[in-house]
PyMOL Python script that loads the backbone (N, CA, C, O; Angstrom):
from pymol import cmd

cmd.read_pdbstr("""\
ATOM      1  N   CYS A   1       0.844  -1.174   0.001  1.00  0.00           N
ATOM      2  CA  CYS A   1       0.015  -0.020   0.033  1.00  0.00           C
ATOM      3  C   CYS A   1       0.886   1.211   0.002  1.00  0.00           C
ATOM      4  O   CYS A   1       1.777   1.343   0.841  1.00  0.00           O
ATOM      5  N   ASP A   2       0.664   2.126  -0.939  1.00  0.00           N
ATOM      6  CA  ASP A   2       1.487   3.344  -1.078  1.00  0.00           C
ATOM      7  C   ASP A   2       0.596   4.556  -0.835  1.00  0.00           C
ATOM      8  O   ASP A   2      -0.612   4.505  -1.066  1.00  0.00           O
ATOM      9  N   ASP A   3       1.206   5.658  -0.362  1.00  0.00           N
ATOM     10  CA  ASP A   3       0.531   6.949  -0.170  1.00  0.00           C
ATOM     11  C   ASP A   3       0.652   7.706  -1.516  1.00  0.00           C
ATOM     12  O   ASP A   3       1.064   7.146  -2.532  1.00  0.00           O
ATOM     13  N   ALA A   4       0.289   8.958  -1.477  1.00  0.00           N
ATOM     14  CA  ALA A   4       0.292   9.747  -2.736  1.00  0.00           C
ATOM     15  C   ALA A   4       1.646  10.019  -3.252  1.00  0.00           C
ATOM     16  O   ALA A   4       1.749  10.346  -4.434  1.00  0.00           O
ATOM     17  N   ARG A   5       2.759   9.920  -2.471  1.00  0.00           N
ATOM     18  CA  ARG A   5       4.028  10.137  -2.950  1.00  0.00           C
ATOM     19  C   ARG A   5       4.650   8.824  -3.494  1.00  0.00           C
ATOM     20  O   ARG A   5       5.778   8.844  -3.986  1.00  0.00           O
ATOM     21  N   GLY A   6       3.929   7.692  -3.411  1.00  0.00           N
ATOM     22  CA  GLY A   6       4.415   6.449  -3.770  1.00  0.00           C
ATOM     23  C   GLY A   6       5.177   5.746  -2.725  1.00  0.00           C
ATOM     24  O   GLY A   6       5.757   4.690  -2.977  1.00  0.00           O
ATOM     25  N   GLU A   7       5.198   6.327  -1.486  1.00  0.00           N
ATOM     26  CA  GLU A   7       5.897   5.730  -0.381  1.00  0.00           C
ATOM     27  C   GLU A   7       5.018   4.649   0.318  1.00  0.00           C
ATOM     28  O   GLU A   7       3.810   4.845   0.450  1.00  0.00           O
ATOM     29  N   PRO A   8       5.569   3.596   0.733  1.00  0.00           N
ATOM     30  CA  PRO A   8       4.750   2.549   1.388  1.00  0.00           C
ATOM     31  C   PRO A   8       4.149   3.134   2.729  1.00  0.00           C
ATOM     32  O   PRO A   8       4.800   3.829   3.508  1.00  0.00           O
ATOM     33  N   VAL A   9       2.860   2.778   2.899  1.00  0.00           N
ATOM     34  CA  VAL A   9       2.175   3.261   4.071  1.00  0.00           C
ATOM     35  C   VAL A   9       2.984   2.920   5.397  1.00  0.00           C
ATOM     36  O   VAL A   9       3.046   3.717   6.333  1.00  0.00           O
ATOM     37  N   GLU A  10       3.580   1.710   5.403  1.00  0.00           N
ATOM     38  CA  GLU A  10       4.328   1.355   6.605  1.00  0.00           C
ATOM     39  C   GLU A  10       5.483   2.228   6.861  1.00  0.00           C
ATOM     40  O   GLU A  10       5.947   2.311   7.998  1.00  0.00           O
ATOM     41  N   ALA A  11       5.997   2.916   5.824  1.00  0.00           N
ATOM     42  CA  ALA A  11       7.027   3.917   6.155  1.00  0.00           C
ATOM     43  C   ALA A  11       6.447   5.218   6.736  1.00  0.00           C
ATOM     44  O   ALA A  11       7.112   5.944   7.475  1.00  0.00           O
ATOM     45  N   THR A  12       5.209   5.475   6.381  1.00  0.00           N
ATOM     46  CA  THR A  12       4.503   6.690   6.927  1.00  0.00           C
ATOM     47  C   THR A  12       3.978   6.456   8.333  1.00  0.00           C
ATOM     48  O   THR A  12       4.062   7.319   9.207  1.00  0.00           O
ATOM     49  N   VAL A  13       3.418   5.227   8.529  1.00  0.00           N
ATOM     50  CA  VAL A  13       2.803   4.893   9.806  1.00  0.00           C
ATOM     51  C   VAL A  13       3.390   3.535  10.278  1.00  0.00           C
ATOM     52  O   VAL A  13       2.989   2.481   9.784  1.00  0.00           O
ATOM     53  N   PRO A  14       4.299   3.572  11.196  1.00  0.00           N
ATOM     54  CA  PRO A  14       4.891   2.254  11.606  1.00  0.00           C
ATOM     55  C   PRO A  14       3.858   1.428  12.289  1.00  0.00           C
ATOM     56  O   PRO A  14       2.931   1.974  12.887  1.00  0.00           O
ATOM     57  N   GLY A  15       3.981   0.148  12.225  1.00  0.00           N
ATOM     58  CA  GLY A  15       3.048  -0.810  12.888  1.00  0.00           C
ATOM     59  C   GLY A  15       1.765  -1.131  12.096  1.00  0.00           C
ATOM     60  O   GLY A  15       0.883  -1.812  12.620  1.00  0.00           O
ATOM     61  N   VAL A  16       1.648  -0.664  10.871  1.00  0.00           N
ATOM     62  CA  VAL A  16       0.489  -0.914  10.144  1.00  0.00           C
ATOM     63  C   VAL A  16       0.520  -2.391   9.560  1.00  0.00           C
ATOM     64  O   VAL A  16       1.586  -2.879   9.183  1.00  0.00           O
ATOM     65  N   GLN A  17      -0.619  -3.054   9.500  1.00  0.00           N
ATOM     66  CA  GLN A  17      -0.679  -4.359   9.046  1.00  0.00           C
ATOM     67  C   GLN A  17      -1.937  -4.492   8.133  1.00  0.00           C
ATOM     68  O   GLN A  17      -2.912  -3.765   8.322  1.00  0.00           O
ATOM     69  N   TRP A  18      -1.909  -5.383   7.188  1.00  0.00           N
ATOM     70  CA  TRP A  18      -3.080  -5.698   6.370  1.00  0.00           C
ATOM     71  C   TRP A  18      -2.956  -7.111   5.825  1.00  0.00           C
ATOM     72  O   TRP A  18      -1.864  -7.678   5.813  1.00  0.00           O
ATOM     73  N   ASP A  19      -4.053  -7.679   5.379  1.00  0.00           N
ATOM     74  CA  ASP A  19      -4.129  -8.989   4.828  1.00  0.00           C
ATOM     75  C   ASP A  19      -3.983  -8.795   3.299  1.00  0.00           C
ATOM     76  O   ASP A  19      -4.868  -8.269   2.624  1.00  0.00           O
ATOM     77  N   VAL A  20      -2.806  -9.252   2.791  1.00  0.00           N
ATOM     78  CA  VAL A  20      -2.446  -9.054   1.375  1.00  0.00           C
ATOM     79  C   VAL A  20      -3.536  -9.625   0.471  1.00  0.00           C
ATOM     80  O   VAL A  20      -3.807  -9.077  -0.598  1.00  0.00           O
ATOM     81  N   GLU A  21      -4.136 -10.677   0.876  1.00  0.00           N
ATOM     82  CA  GLU A  21      -5.222 -11.358   0.090  1.00  0.00           C
ATOM     83  C   GLU A  21      -6.426 -10.441  -0.215  1.00  0.00           C
ATOM     84  O   GLU A  21      -7.073 -10.537  -1.258  1.00  0.00           O
ATOM     85  N   GLU A  22      -6.687  -9.543   0.765  1.00  0.00           N
ATOM     86  CA  GLU A  22      -7.849  -8.620   0.556  1.00  0.00           C
ATOM     87  C   GLU A  22      -7.666  -7.698  -0.631  1.00  0.00           C
ATOM     88  O   GLU A  22      -8.617  -7.255  -1.275  1.00  0.00           O
ATOM     89  N   PHE A  23      -6.384  -7.430  -0.891  1.00  0.00           N
ATOM     90  CA  PHE A  23      -6.008  -6.474  -1.926  1.00  0.00           C
ATOM     91  C   PHE A  23      -5.509  -7.134  -3.207  1.00  0.00           C
ATOM     92  O   PHE A  23      -5.240  -6.442  -4.189  1.00  0.00           O
ATOM     93  N   ALA A  24      -5.382  -8.442  -3.214  1.00  0.00           N
ATOM     94  CA  ALA A  24      -4.898  -9.184  -4.371  1.00  0.00           C
ATOM     95  C   ALA A  24      -5.761  -9.011  -5.625  1.00  0.00           C
ATOM     96  O   ALA A  24      -6.987  -8.970  -5.531  1.00  0.00           O
ATOM     97  N   GLY A  25      -5.156  -8.913  -6.742  1.00  0.00           N
ATOM     98  CA  GLY A  25      -5.800  -8.764  -7.957  1.00  0.00           C
ATOM     99  C   GLY A  25      -6.299  -7.364  -8.304  1.00  0.00           C
ATOM    100  O   GLY A  25      -6.805  -7.157  -9.407  1.00  0.00           O
ATOM    101  N   LEU A  26      -6.174  -6.418  -7.414  1.00  0.00           N
ATOM    102  CA  LEU A  26      -6.495  -5.009  -7.745  1.00  0.00           C
ATOM    103  C   LEU A  26      -5.585  -4.310  -8.694  1.00  0.00           C
ATOM    104  O   LEU A  26      -6.002  -3.464  -9.485  1.00  0.00           O
ATOM    105  N   GLY A  27      -4.286  -4.686  -8.605  1.00  0.00           N
ATOM    106  CA  GLY A  27      -3.308  -3.909  -9.410  1.00  0.00           C
ATOM    107  C   GLY A  27      -3.194  -2.497  -8.813  1.00  0.00           C
ATOM    108  O   GLY A  27      -3.789  -2.189  -7.780  1.00  0.00           O
ATOM    109  N   PRO A  28      -2.419  -1.663  -9.487  1.00  0.00           N
ATOM    110  CA  PRO A  28      -2.320  -0.262  -8.955  1.00  0.00           C
ATOM    111  C   PRO A  28      -3.669   0.387  -8.964  1.00  0.00           C
ATOM    112  O   PRO A  28      -4.270   0.529 -10.030  1.00  0.00           O
ATOM    113  N   SER A  29      -4.170   0.787  -7.827  1.00  0.00           N
ATOM    114  CA  SER A  29      -5.478   1.489  -7.668  1.00  0.00           C
ATOM    115  C   SER A  29      -5.559   2.210  -6.387  1.00  0.00           C
ATOM    116  O   SER A  29      -4.744   2.034  -5.481  1.00  0.00           O
ATOM    117  N   ILE A  30      -6.550   3.022  -6.322  1.00  0.00           N
ATOM    118  CA  ILE A  30      -6.815   3.775  -5.048  1.00  0.00           C
ATOM    119  C   ILE A  30      -7.961   3.011  -4.350  1.00  0.00           C
ATOM    120  O   ILE A  30      -9.001   2.705  -4.932  1.00  0.00           O
ATOM    121  N   VAL A  31      -7.701   2.736  -3.094  1.00  0.00           N
ATOM    122  CA  VAL A  31      -8.738   2.016  -2.389  1.00  0.00           C
ATOM    123  C   VAL A  31      -9.118   2.771  -1.081  1.00  0.00           C
ATOM    124  O   VAL A  31      -8.351   3.574  -0.549  1.00  0.00           O
ATOM    125  N   GLU A  32     -10.314   2.470  -0.612  1.00  0.00           N
ATOM    126  CA  GLU A  32     -10.706   2.920   0.716  1.00  0.00           C
ATOM    127  C   GLU A  32     -10.577   1.786   1.667  1.00  0.00           C
ATOM    128  O   GLU A  32     -10.942   0.641   1.401  1.00  0.00           O
ATOM    129  N   CYS A  33     -10.021   2.170   2.826  1.00  0.00           N
ATOM    130  CA  CYS A  33      -9.718   1.157   3.913  1.00  0.00           C
ATOM    131  C   CYS A  33     -10.398   1.599   5.184  1.00  0.00           C
ATOM    132  O   CYS A  33     -10.574   2.786   5.458  1.00  0.00           O
ATOM    133  N   GLY A  34     -10.768   0.601   5.942  1.00  0.00           N
ATOM    134  CA  GLY A  34     -11.138   0.832   7.360  1.00  0.00           C
ATOM    135  C   GLY A  34      -9.858   0.735   8.138  1.00  0.00           C
ATOM    136  O   GLY A  34      -8.953  -0.013   7.771  1.00  0.00           O
ATOM    137  N   VAL A  35      -9.775   1.489   9.215  1.00  0.00           N
ATOM    138  CA  VAL A  35      -8.601   1.491  10.082  1.00  0.00           C
ATOM    139  C   VAL A  35      -9.048   0.930  11.422  1.00  0.00           C
ATOM    140  O   VAL A  35     -10.076   1.348  11.956  1.00  0.00           O
ATOM    141  N   GLY A  36      -8.294  -0.003  11.965  1.00  0.00           N
ATOM    142  CA  GLY A  36      -8.606  -0.558  13.276  1.00  0.00           C
ATOM    143  C   GLY A  36      -7.269  -0.581  14.117  1.00  0.00           C
ATOM    144  O   GLY A  36      -6.185  -0.376  13.571  1.00  0.00           O
ATOM    145  N   LEU A  37      -7.380  -0.821  15.367  1.00  0.00           N
ATOM    146  CA  LEU A  37      -6.265  -0.928  16.240  1.00  0.00           C
ATOM    147  C   LEU A  37      -5.939  -2.386  16.509  1.00  0.00           C
ATOM    148  O   LEU A  37      -6.866  -3.188  16.614  1.00  0.00           O
ATOM    149  N   THR A  38      -4.692  -2.773  16.624  1.00  0.00           N
ATOM    150  CA  THR A  38      -4.358  -4.087  16.909  1.00  0.00           C
ATOM    151  C   THR A  38      -3.879  -4.134  18.387  1.00  0.00           C
ATOM    152  O   THR A  38      -3.569  -3.108  18.991  1.00  0.00           O
ATOM    153  N   ASP A  39      -3.835  -5.329  18.919  1.00  0.00           N
ATOM    154  CA  ASP A  39      -3.444  -5.497  20.368  1.00  0.00           C
ATOM    155  C   ASP A  39      -1.966  -5.054  20.590  1.00  0.00           C
ATOM    156  O   ASP A  39      -1.598  -4.741  21.723  1.00  0.00           O
ATOM    157  N   ALA A  40      -1.169  -5.025  19.599  1.00  0.00           N
ATOM    158  CA  ALA A  40       0.251  -4.658  19.721  1.00  0.00           C
ATOM    159  C   ALA A  40       0.502  -3.162  19.455  1.00  0.00           C
ATOM    160  O   ALA A  40       1.577  -2.787  18.987  1.00  0.00           O
ATOM    161  N   SER A  41      -0.417  -2.378  19.730  1.00  0.00           N
ATOM    162  CA  SER A  41      -0.334  -0.853  19.543  1.00  0.00           C
ATOM    163  C   SER A  41      -0.039  -0.502  18.052  1.00  0.00           C
ATOM    164  O   SER A  41       0.612   0.501  17.758  1.00  0.00           O
ATOM    165  N   GLY A  42      -0.506  -1.299  17.191  1.00  0.00           N
ATOM    166  CA  GLY A  42      -0.375  -1.017  15.716  1.00  0.00           C
ATOM    167  C   GLY A  42      -1.709  -0.757  15.137  1.00  0.00           C
ATOM    168  O   GLY A  42      -2.688  -0.533  15.849  1.00  0.00           O
ATOM    169  N   TYR A  43      -1.752  -0.787  13.810  1.00  0.00           N
ATOM    170  CA  TYR A  43      -3.021  -0.506  13.137  1.00  0.00           C
ATOM    171  C   TYR A  43      -3.244  -1.622  12.123  1.00  0.00           C
ATOM    172  O   TYR A  43      -2.295  -2.208  11.602  1.00  0.00           O
ATOM    173  N   ALA A  44      -4.537  -1.908  11.850  1.00  0.00           N
ATOM    174  CA  ALA A  44      -4.855  -2.892  10.888  1.00  0.00           C
ATOM    175  C   ALA A  44      -5.745  -2.201   9.829  1.00  0.00           C
ATOM    176  O   ALA A  44      -6.702  -1.508  10.174  1.00  0.00           O
ATOM    177  N   LEU A  45      -5.410  -2.403   8.522  1.00  0.00           N
ATOM    178  CA  LEU A  45      -6.177  -1.931   7.469  1.00  0.00           C
ATOM    179  C   LEU A  45      -7.095  -2.996   6.891  1.00  0.00           C
ATOM    180  O   LEU A  45      -6.661  -4.129   6.683  1.00  0.00           O
ATOM    181  N   ARG A  46      -8.339  -2.665   6.628  1.00  0.00           N
ATOM    182  CA  ARG A  46      -9.320  -3.613   6.027  1.00  0.00           C
ATOM    183  C   ARG A  46      -9.787  -2.980   4.749  1.00  0.00           C
ATOM    184  O   ARG A  46     -10.163  -1.809   4.716  1.00  0.00           O
ATOM    185  N   PHE A  47      -9.759  -3.751   3.714  1.00  0.00           N
ATOM    186  CA  PHE A  47     -10.245  -3.241   2.402  1.00  0.00           C
ATOM    187  C   PHE A  47     -11.740  -3.011   2.439  1.00  0.00           C
ATOM    188  O   PHE A  47     -12.493  -3.881   2.877  1.00  0.00           O
ATOM    189  N   LYS A  48     -12.184  -1.833   1.977  1.00  0.00           N
ATOM    190  CA  LYS A  48     -13.593  -1.512   1.905  1.00  0.00           C
ATOM    191  C   LYS A  48     -14.062  -1.450   0.466  1.00  0.00           C
ATOM    192  O   LYS A  48     -15.051  -2.094   0.118  1.00  0.00           O
ATOM    193  N   CYS A  49     -13.358  -0.668  -0.407  1.00  0.00           N
ATOM    194  CA  CYS A  49     -13.824  -0.558  -1.777  1.00  0.00           C
ATOM    195  C   CYS A  49     -12.665   0.084  -2.608  1.00  0.00           C
ATOM    196  O   CYS A  49     -11.739   0.696  -2.074  1.00  0.00           O
ATOM    197  N   GLN A  50     -12.784  -0.099  -3.918  1.00  0.00           N
ATOM    198  CA  GLN A  50     -11.898   0.629  -4.825  1.00  0.00           C
ATOM    199  C   GLN A  50     -12.521   1.965  -5.049  1.00  0.00           C
ATOM    200  O   GLN A  50     -13.744   2.085  -5.126  1.00  0.00           O
ATOM    201  N   ARG A  51     -11.673   3.005  -5.159  1.00  0.00           N
ATOM    202  CA  ARG A  51     -12.145   4.419  -5.358  1.00  0.00           C
ATOM    203  C   ARG A  51     -11.890   4.822  -6.705  1.00  0.00           C
ATOM    204  O   ARG A  51     -10.867   5.467  -6.932  1.00  0.00           O
ATOM    205  N   ARG A  52     -12.725   4.514  -7.683  1.00  0.00           N
ATOM    206  CA  ARG A  52     -12.554   4.938  -9.070  1.00  0.00           C
ATOM    207  C   ARG A  52     -12.849   6.461  -9.259  1.00  0.00           C
ATOM    208  O   ARG A  52     -12.538   7.057 -10.290  1.00  0.00           O
ATOM    209  N   ASP A  53     -13.465   7.044  -8.204  1.00  0.00           N
ATOM    210  CA  ASP A  53     -13.788   8.447  -8.355  1.00  0.00           C
ATOM    211  C   ASP A  53     -12.605   9.367  -7.957  1.00  0.00           C
ATOM    212  O   ASP A  53     -12.705  10.585  -8.108  1.00  0.00           O
ATOM    213  N   LYS A  54     -11.543   8.823  -7.475  1.00  0.00           N
ATOM    214  CA  LYS A  54     -10.332   9.610  -7.016  1.00  0.00           C
ATOM    215  C   LYS A  54      -9.219   9.468  -8.035  1.00  0.00           C
ATOM    216  O   LYS A  54      -8.950   8.378  -8.541  1.00  0.00           O
ATOM    217  N   ALA A  55      -8.594  10.560  -8.319  1.00  0.00           N
ATOM    218  CA  ALA A  55      -7.450  10.520  -9.206  1.00  0.00           C
ATOM    219  C   ALA A  55      -6.118  10.287  -8.536  1.00  0.00           C
ATOM    220  O   ALA A  55      -5.169   9.800  -9.152  1.00  0.00           O
ATOM    221  N   ARG A  56      -6.059  10.637  -7.283  1.00  0.00           N
ATOM    222  CA  ARG A  56      -4.820  10.504  -6.455  1.00  0.00           C
ATOM    223  C   ARG A  56      -5.083   9.973  -5.095  1.00  0.00           C
ATOM    224  O   ARG A  56      -6.163  10.151  -4.530  1.00  0.00           O
ATOM    225  N   ALA A  57      -4.076   9.311  -4.562  1.00  0.00           N
ATOM    226  CA  ALA A  57      -4.222   8.828  -3.186  1.00  0.00           C
ATOM    227  C   ALA A  57      -4.091   9.990  -2.217  1.00  0.00           C
ATOM    228  O   ALA A  57      -3.638  11.069  -2.600  1.00  0.00           O
ATOM    229  N   ASN A  58      -4.475   9.787  -0.989  1.00  0.00           N
ATOM    230  CA  ASN A  58      -4.335  10.809   0.073  1.00  0.00           C
ATOM    231  C   ASN A  58      -2.880  11.148   0.291  1.00  0.00           C
ATOM    232  O   ASN A  58      -2.020  10.311   0.014  1.00  0.00           O
ATOM    233  N   SER A  59      -2.572  12.301   0.760  1.00  0.00           N
ATOM    234  CA  SER A  59      -1.221  12.702   1.029  1.00  0.00           C
ATOM    235  C   SER A  59      -0.731  11.942   2.352  1.00  0.00           C
ATOM    236  O   SER A  59      -1.529  11.369   3.094  1.00  0.00           O
ATOM    237  N   ALA A  60       0.513  11.982   2.561  1.00  0.00           N
ATOM    238  CA  ALA A  60       1.080  11.371   3.740  1.00  0.00           C
ATOM    239  C   ALA A  60       0.469  12.016   5.003  1.00  0.00           C
ATOM    240  O   ALA A  60       0.140  11.325   5.968  1.00  0.00           O
ATOM    241  N   PHE A  61       0.324  13.375   4.973  1.00  0.00           N
ATOM    242  CA  PHE A  61      -0.257  14.061   6.133  1.00  0.00           C
ATOM    243  C   PHE A  61      -1.695  13.477   6.450  1.00  0.00           C
ATOM    244  O   PHE A  61      -1.989  13.141   7.597  1.00  0.00           O
ATOM    245  N   VAL A  62      -2.542  13.375   5.437  1.00  0.00           N
ATOM    246  CA  VAL A  62      -3.877  12.889   5.612  1.00  0.00           C
ATOM    247  C   VAL A  62      -3.898  11.425   6.171  1.00  0.00           C
ATOM    248  O   VAL A  62      -4.705  11.079   7.034  1.00  0.00           O
ATOM    249  N   VAL A  63      -3.004  10.623   5.652  1.00  0.00           N
ATOM    250  CA  VAL A  63      -2.870   9.246   6.088  1.00  0.00           C
ATOM    251  C   VAL A  63      -2.443   9.240   7.572  1.00  0.00           C
ATOM    252  O   VAL A  63      -3.054   8.524   8.366  1.00  0.00           O
ATOM    253  N   GLN A  64      -1.454   9.987   7.956  1.00  0.00           N
ATOM    254  CA  GLN A  64      -1.021  10.064   9.302  1.00  0.00           C
ATOM    255  C   GLN A  64      -2.136  10.591  10.269  1.00  0.00           C
ATOM    256  O   GLN A  64      -2.288  10.079  11.379  1.00  0.00           O
ATOM    257  N   ARG A  65      -2.872  11.573   9.845  1.00  0.00           N
ATOM    258  CA  ARG A  65      -3.911  12.095  10.647  1.00  0.00           C
ATOM    259  C   ARG A  65      -5.024  11.069  10.865  1.00  0.00           C
ATOM    260  O   ARG A  65      -5.571  10.948  11.961  1.00  0.00           O
ATOM    261  N   THR A  66      -5.353  10.321   9.781  1.00  0.00           N
ATOM    262  CA  THR A  66      -6.355   9.235   9.940  1.00  0.00           C
ATOM    263  C   THR A  66      -5.997   8.178  10.946  1.00  0.00           C
ATOM    264  O   THR A  66      -6.836   7.693  11.706  1.00  0.00           O
ATOM    265  N   PHE A  67      -4.732   7.835  10.934  1.00  0.00           N
ATOM    266  CA  PHE A  67      -4.261   6.854  11.973  1.00  0.00           C
ATOM    267  C   PHE A  67      -4.319   7.411  13.334  1.00  0.00           C
ATOM    268  O   PHE A  67      -4.696   6.720  14.281  1.00  0.00           O
ATOM    269  N   GLN A  68      -3.936   8.708  13.468  1.00  0.00           N
ATOM    270  CA  GLN A  68      -4.024   9.405  14.751  1.00  0.00           C
ATOM    271  C   GLN A  68      -5.431   9.436  15.276  1.00  0.00           C
ATOM    272  O   GLN A  68      -5.680   9.163  16.450  1.00  0.00           O
ATOM    273  N   ASN A  69      -6.375   9.781  14.374  1.00  0.00           N
ATOM    274  CA  ASN A  69      -7.771   9.818  14.762  1.00  0.00           C
ATOM    275  C   ASN A  69      -8.264   8.480  15.231  1.00  0.00           C
ATOM    276  O   ASN A  69      -9.034   8.426  16.189  1.00  0.00           O
ATOM    277  N   ALA A  70      -7.849   7.361  14.587  1.00  0.00           N
ATOM    278  CA  ALA A  70      -8.198   6.003  15.088  1.00  0.00           C
ATOM    279  C   ALA A  70      -7.679   5.789  16.481  1.00  0.00           C
ATOM    280  O   ALA A  70      -8.400   5.273  17.336  1.00  0.00           O
ATOM    281  N   ARG A  71      -6.436   6.175  16.737  1.00  0.00           N
ATOM    282  CA  ARG A  71      -5.897   5.991  18.049  1.00  0.00           C
ATOM    283  C   ARG A  71      -6.596   6.844  19.119  1.00  0.00           C
ATOM    284  O   ARG A  71      -6.712   6.434  20.274  1.00  0.00           O
ATOM    285  N   GLU A  72      -7.056   8.028  18.718  1.00  0.00           N
ATOM    286  CA  GLU A  72      -7.772   8.905  19.668  1.00  0.00           C
ATOM    287  C   GLU A  72      -9.172   8.447  19.921  1.00  0.00           C
ATOM    288  O   GLU A  72      -9.784   8.800  20.929  1.00  0.00           O
ATOM    289  N   ASN A  73      -9.694   7.643  18.987  1.00  0.00           N
ATOM    290  CA  ASN A  73     -11.059   7.119  19.183  1.00  0.00           C
ATOM    291  C   ASN A  73     -12.162   8.150  19.332  1.00  0.00           C
ATOM    292  O   ASN A  73     -13.061   7.989  20.158  1.00  0.00           O
ATOM    293  N   ILE A  74     -12.098   9.188  18.553  1.00  0.00           N
ATOM    294  CA  ILE A  74     -13.158  10.269  18.619  1.00  0.00           C
ATOM    295  C   ILE A  74     -14.326   9.790  17.956  1.00  0.00           C
ATOM    296  O   ILE A  74     -14.279   9.253  16.850  1.00  0.00           O
ATOM    297  N   VAL A  75     -15.489   9.992  18.678  1.00  0.00           N
ATOM    298  CA  VAL A  75     -16.852   9.495  18.150  1.00  0.00           C
ATOM    299  C   VAL A  75     -17.608  10.844  17.720  1.00  0.00           C
ATOM    300  O   VAL A  75     -17.292  11.929  18.208  1.00  0.00           O
ATOM    301  N   PRO A  76     -18.565  10.706  16.830  1.00  0.00           N
ATOM    302  CA  PRO A  76     -19.301  11.857  16.335  1.00  0.00           C
ATOM    303  C   PRO A  76     -19.883  12.705  17.405  1.00  0.00           C
ATOM    304  O   PRO A  76     -19.863  13.927  17.255  1.00  0.00           O
ATOM    305  N   ASP A  77     -20.410  12.163  18.495  1.00  0.00           N
ATOM    306  CA  ASP A  77     -21.058  12.906  19.540  1.00  0.00           C
ATOM    307  C   ASP A  77     -19.986  13.828  20.179  1.00  0.00           C
ATOM    308  O   ASP A  77     -20.342  14.936  20.581  1.00  0.00           O
ATOM    309  N   GLU A  78     -18.768  13.457  20.289  1.00  0.00           N
ATOM    310  CA  GLU A  78     -17.731  14.261  20.859  1.00  0.00           C
ATOM    311  C   GLU A  78     -17.433  15.445  19.912  1.00  0.00           C
ATOM    312  O   GLU A  78     -17.146  16.534  20.409  1.00  0.00           O
ATOM    313  N   LEU A  79     -17.485  15.293  18.625  1.00  0.00           N
ATOM    314  CA  LEU A  79     -17.361  16.364  17.696  1.00  0.00           C
ATOM    315  C   LEU A  79     -18.448  17.375  17.862  1.00  0.00           C
ATOM    316  O   LEU A  79     -18.199  18.579  17.923  1.00  0.00           O
ATOM    317  N   VAL A  80     -19.602  16.903  17.932  1.00  0.00           N
ATOM    318  CA  VAL A  80     -20.832  17.777  18.080  1.00  0.00           C
ATOM    319  C   VAL A  80     -20.695  18.595  19.325  1.00  0.00           C
ATOM    320  O   VAL A  80     -20.931  19.803  19.281  1.00  0.00           O
ATOM    321  N   ARG A  81     -20.324  18.005  20.438  1.00  0.00           N
ATOM    322  CA  ARG A  81     -20.169  18.748  21.702  1.00  0.00           C
ATOM    323  C   ARG A  81     -19.052  19.764  21.579  1.00  0.00           C
ATOM    324  O   ARG A  81     -19.206  20.929  21.946  1.00  0.00           O
ATOM    325  N   ALA A  82     -17.894  19.291  21.042  1.00  0.00           N
ATOM    326  CA  ALA A  82     -16.734  20.204  20.938  1.00  0.00           C
ATOM    327  C   ALA A  82     -16.990  21.394  20.051  1.00  0.00           C
ATOM    328  O   ALA A  82     -16.447  22.473  20.287  1.00  0.00           O
ATOM    329  N   LEU A  83     -17.833  21.212  19.001  1.00  0.00           N
ATOM    330  CA  LEU A  83     -18.169  22.388  18.112  1.00  0.00           C
ATOM    331  C   LEU A  83     -19.330  23.190  18.596  1.00  0.00           C
ATOM    332  O   LEU A  83     -19.668  24.218  18.010  1.00  0.00           O
ATOM    333  N   GLY A  84     -19.942  22.744  19.645  1.00  0.00           N
ATOM    334  CA  GLY A  84     -21.105  23.420  20.161  1.00  0.00           C
ATOM    335  C   GLY A  84     -22.373  23.375  19.275  1.00  0.00           C
ATOM    336  O   GLY A  84     -23.205  24.282  19.276  1.00  0.00           O
ATOM    337  N   LEU A  85     -22.465  22.229  18.498  1.00  0.00           N
ATOM    338  CA  LEU A  85     -23.569  22.069  17.538  1.00  0.00           C
ATOM    339  C   LEU A  85     -24.689  21.312  18.273  1.00  0.00           C
ATOM    340  O   LEU A  85     -24.430  20.421  19.081  1.00  0.00           O
ATOM    341  N   ALA A  86     -25.851  21.667  17.989  1.00  0.00           N
ATOM    342  CA  ALA A  86     -27.031  20.947  18.529  1.00  0.00           C
ATOM    343  C   ALA A  86     -27.250  19.726  17.638  1.00  0.00           C
ATOM    344  O   ALA A  86     -27.196  19.809  16.411  1.00  0.00           O
ATOM    345  N   ALA A  87     -27.502  18.570  18.304  1.00  0.00           N
ATOM    346  CA  ALA A  87     -27.828  17.369  17.540  1.00  0.00           C
ATOM    347  C   ALA A  87     -29.298  17.488  16.865  1.00  0.00           C
ATOM    348  O   ALA A  87     -30.245  17.889  17.541  1.00  0.00           O
ATOM    349  N   HIS A  88     -29.430  17.175  15.700  1.00  0.00           N
ATOM    350  CA  HIS A  88     -30.681  17.219  15.023  1.00  0.00           C
ATOM    351  C   HIS A  88     -31.296  15.901  14.909  1.00  0.00           C
ATOM    352  O   HIS A  88     -32.385  15.774  14.348  1.00  0.00           O
TER     353      HIS A  88
END
""", "prot")
cmd.dss("prot")
cmd.show_as("cartoon", "prot")
cmd.util.cbc("prot")
cmd.orient("prot")
């Protein structure tokens, strides 16, 4: 898995793991992944879908922030409260 610069995600985010078979047969493509936490303080990527609507992968910064958000475990209700928005 590479980021927008063509760098492997594992170089951007240490401790990332994924099941190669989930991505087998895709060839070079942009995919959407779910991010989970592993018991070993790492991250696990799960294939969700191919993103044919995107021309480029996310930047290294966006990838890093996504993993940080997973680690922080922020839920939508916390965002609503933090922004002072009323739930509809």
